[in-house]
C-alpha positions, -999 to 999 in steps of 0.1 A, spaced: 332 870 -198 346 883 -165 318 866 -145 326 833 -162 363 834 -153 356 843 -117 332 814 -114 359 791 -126 387 803 -104 404 777 -82 405 781 -45 416 759 -16 382 743 -13 389 727 -47 419 707 -34 410 670 -31 424 653 0 446 622 -6 430 588 0 438 580 36 428 550 57 442 560 91 438 524 104 458 508 75 493 513 89 486 496 122 476 464 103 502 440 92 539 441 84 554 465 58 586 469 37 601 498 19 592 493 -17 607 526 -28 630 552 -12 645 578 -35 663 611 -29 670 636 -56 660 609 -82 686 584 -68 670 551 -58 682 542 -23 656 514 -17 683 488 -13 694 506 19 663 491 35 668 455 23 661 430 51 640 455 72 604 450 81 582 476 97 552 476 119 531 507 129 512 499 161 478 514 171 497 530 200 519 551 177 550 529 180 569 523 147 592 493 148 619 484 123 633 449 125 663 436 107 675 401 117 675 400 155 677 438 159 645 459 166 646 497 165 616 515 179 604 549 169 570 566 165 545 574 139 513 594 134 489 608 108 482 645 114 470 678 99 436 665 87 452 633 73 477 652 51 509 643 70 525 609 79 550 616 107 578 591 113 605 594 139 634 569 141 658 595 155 682 619 140 694 619 104 730 610 109 756 586 96 754 567 128 716 563 124 715 553 87 693 542 71 664 545 96 671 582 103 664 589 67 628 580 73 624 606 101 602 633 86 567 647 84 559 632 50 532 646 28 507 618 22 500 608 -14 478 578 -3 474 554 26 455 522 18 455 487 34 483 476 10 504 507 2 516 539 19 528 565 -6 546 595 8 567 625 -5 588 651 11 575 686 8 611 699 7 617 702 -30 655 703 -26 656 668 -11 630 654 -35 625 623 -13 598 597 -21 589 569 2 566 539 -4 558 511 20 540 480 8 523 455 30 539 420 31 
């Protein structure tokens, strides 16, 4: 019985990597389909914004005639989606809320699903291609 249980033990090699297409973000225009923090839906804070993620690691947020540039990357063996639009501050809302090293749930040609690994903030972010 002991041999059987040892053979079934879970280790880090059993962890399945999330589906990640590293080229997907740099194709097309995106919108925030979901942003929630501590189970409070704050998606409407991003109404009117469109996002692009260039192949040169520039992230651009456009609302009306205003463009704000930041940066993005996929790192740590495709487990992190890093976004930087500057500090999280009242003066930089809502874009500063996106600044984080997000844990990747999945990245496909039509959807980018991310979550914060900080359980106290419980942030969830989803972009969809438009």
